[in-house]
C-alpha positions, 0 to 999 in steps of 0.5 A: 415527520414524513420529511425527516423519516425520508431524509433518513431513509434516503441517507441510509440508501445513499451510504449503502450504495456508496459502500457497495462501490468502495474498494475491497480491502488490501490484503498485506502484512507489516514486516518488521525485518527483512526475511533471511532469504530476501535478496538484500544484497541488491539494496545500495545506500543510495536506495534510501528513501527510494521505494523498493520491491523484493520478491519473497519466493514465489508467493509474496512481494515485499514492498519497502516505502519511506516516510515519517516514523509517526506517520508511516505510509500504509497501503490503501489500494492495489490496482492488479488490472493495470499493465504493471501492478499499482500499489498506493500508500498514504501517510497514516496520521493516527498518532495525530495531526503532525508528523515528525520530519524524520525518514524511516522505511516500512516494509509490507509483504503482499500475496502475489494473489493480490497482484494478479496471481504472478510475481510482476517484473515491475510495480508502480508505488504511489506514495502520497501521490508520487509514483515510482516505477520499481523493478522487482528484485529477486 
């Protein structure tokens, strides 16, 4: 009995320690349509499939990522301490284990406060392990 209690207490302590080390949540909003004041004229047809970053005023960065419509890339982390901020995405397979083989865009808006407090000139976007350095269009 004492051994079981010790095991449970040890497990709870380990989980608590790991939770204390986990990264804080990423603040973002999913955008369903380009804002009317976004610089979309800069987007060319050959940009399809390539991550994009658009300044939305001075307060938000809109990031466009591409992936399966059934497993859309979802933000999982931001490293604002790097020389160029890094935003990491991973496929969200909540709909099931298999993703469809289509390509669709998903847009997210990130507050500039998440990116170090100022609009960056560039960001690194990592989608499922693939790194792309992107110039922010304003």
